[in-house]
C-alpha positions, 0 to 999 in steps of 0.5 A: 958897566951898562950904559942905561944905569945911572947911579953907583952899583951895589957892587961898587959900593960893597967893594969900597966898603971892604977896601975902606974898613976891610976888618970891620964885622959885616955879618954875625950869624950864630957863631959865624962872624965875617968881615967886609973883606971876608964877604967880599973875597966869598962873593967873588969866588962864588960869582966866578963859579956861578958864571962857569955854571952858566949864569949871565946878566939879567938871569934869574937865580933861585936862592933856597938858603936859610938865613945865614952868611952863605945867603948874603954871599950868594946874593952878592955873588949874583949881583956880581953877575948882573943877574936877579936874586930870586929867594924862596923858603928853604923849607918850601914844598918841592911842588910850589918850589918847582913852580916857582923855578919854572915861572922864574926860568932859573939859570941857577937854583942854589941850596937844593938837592940837584935831583929836585930839579932835573932840568935845571942847574943846581948847587946844594947848600954849603956849595964851595967854589974851587980853588981856581974861583977863589984865586980869580980877581974881581969881575968886571962891573955889571949891573942887574936890570932888577935887584931882586925878585921875591915871591908874594901872595903866599897868604892867598894861594900860590906865591907869584914872582915880583920883579923890582923895578930898580936895577942893583944901584943907588939911582936916587935917595938911599931908600935905607936913609929914608928909613931911618938908617945910619951908617955903622948901624948895628941891625938885628935881622930877625925875620926870613930872608926869603920874605921881602922886608928883611931882604931889603932892609938887610940889604940897604944895611950892608950897602950902608956899612951896618953890622948885621946881626942875623937870627938863623931862626927867629926866637924872642929870648935870643933876639933880646940877648943879641939886641943887648950884647951888640947894642943893635940900634935899628930893627924891623919886626912883624906883630908876632915878633913884637908879641912874643919879644914882650912876653920875655921882657915881662918874664925877665924884668930889667934883664935886658938893655934895650936903650941902644934902639934908635929906630924900630919898624914894624910892618907885614901884618896888622898890629894890635892897639894893646901890642903898640901901646905897649912897645910905645911905652917900652921904648917911647913913641919916638922910636916906633915906626909903622910902614903899610905897603906891599912887596909890590911897592905901588905906594905905602903909608908910614905913621910915627909913634906920636901921630899914631897916639893921636890917630890910635890904630891908624897905619898913616898917611901916603908916604909914597905915591897916592891912595884911594878908598874905592867901592866895587864899581871903582868909586871913592867912598866916604870918609869912615866908609870901608872899601878896597885900598888902592894906590898908584905911583905919583906922577912921573914915577916909573912903574914900580914892579912887574909880576910873573905869573899873576895880574892885579886888580885896577881901575884905571891908574889905580891898583890893589893889593887886596886889602880893605880900609878906610879913611879918617877926616884927617886922611889917616888909613885904618886897616879892616882886612884883606878882601879874600879873607872876609868872612860873610856869616848870615849876610853879615861881615866879619874881618878876621884881623879885628877879631884875632886883635881882640882875642890876642889881647886876652892873657895867655893867648899867644896868637889866633887866626880866624877863618870862615868855615862853610855852613848850610845855613849862614853860608860861612861861620867864624871859627878861631884856631888859638895857640895859648898857654895851657890854662886858657879854656874856651869858656874863659875866652868866649866869655871875654869876647862876648864883653868885647865884640857883637855876638855875631863876630864872636867864633862859634867854635874855637880850637886850641894848638900847640904850635905856632900859627904863623911863618917866621915872617909873621905871615899866616897862609890863612887858606891852609888854616881853613883847609885844616880845620875843614878836614878835622871837622869832617874826620870827627864827624 
């Protein structure tokens, strides 16, 4: 093991868990169930295979696999070599994946057609180690200098790679325990593992001996069935998932038992007030927690359910690092005034991340991840929107998240995305793309909005779509939605 690492390596923790309870279930995904011992053996064999293919300590290994036991086995195998897992969506367009692999200088690309990356060593999905690899014993213990390297920024442009600052070792208080995890929890993994939150929390869960109940792809009805069947105690979701699950709960009253849930975290996107209240009513305020942070982990805020009831709409107070709301010149703005959200680590904390392929906006030691918001007199943060999403129409500012929150509260609306379209007169006009049930009409929706928000914020144009607007992670590629809407407008004259 490298001398620089202080703490207990992930690979040692997982090996000890497998030894102490070899038959305990580690992961259930679809019809596949693996025990701790089976997962450990599979990861050792893959590590030998990856080593044979040239992976060394400190390398980045791109993993393009869907949610599966195979994904976790590959990730652990990479850790066993002291390398860094670099997950990407298995459905990522080839050009974008090539750009990420080039940026990462990946020593190995897992889960892809080797023909896609002729200049890289690749293995396809379903890759199996040789008999020799499976017969080999445990590897010497080494530790990756960065335990993960997910991408971020898909909502605003080409993703960038964010190297975690922490090695693949527990070097302080267990982050999972800080998030309310307990040893032996049953954790539902509903989001895609290429997204930072599901990747991070499922990994923490493995290290605490959780039984991970992994959905190959999020489905609200299936999620309820799994929670009931496996008595799930801990889960992390995004507002899109919350809305879809809530709809199924209301359509199947009394059918599912959710009483096993001890902790539910939501994050990654703004949560409409009505939706949060509905979940507090469903599970109780003590169960519901919210985190606002970026993959960069510059800082973050946390709010409990009881706190939220006293500060409706807030995402909480700083729980990691410091926070300030600054204007365009980097000056603090008064309470109640919208500005850009800046964060910085507490004094003495190490720099929390390293970008590959991007830089961040800074004022001195303050760093931004592009969001706008304001603080109340008690220091609670309220989100407005991402600066890049702001619509300026006729000189007035419109925050898409505000309009979407109101629109998503209309019965029959499943989801909506609001964007600004170019306009010769106003600069931009407000346009909404809405995923709704068939009985929702434009006139009904517009009349509802007129009663809820000021006139200039009401979308001038509304179009309905039949397909989900967001990725499984809850994120939306707003720039793509805008481009597609502009193209449709041009095509129709």
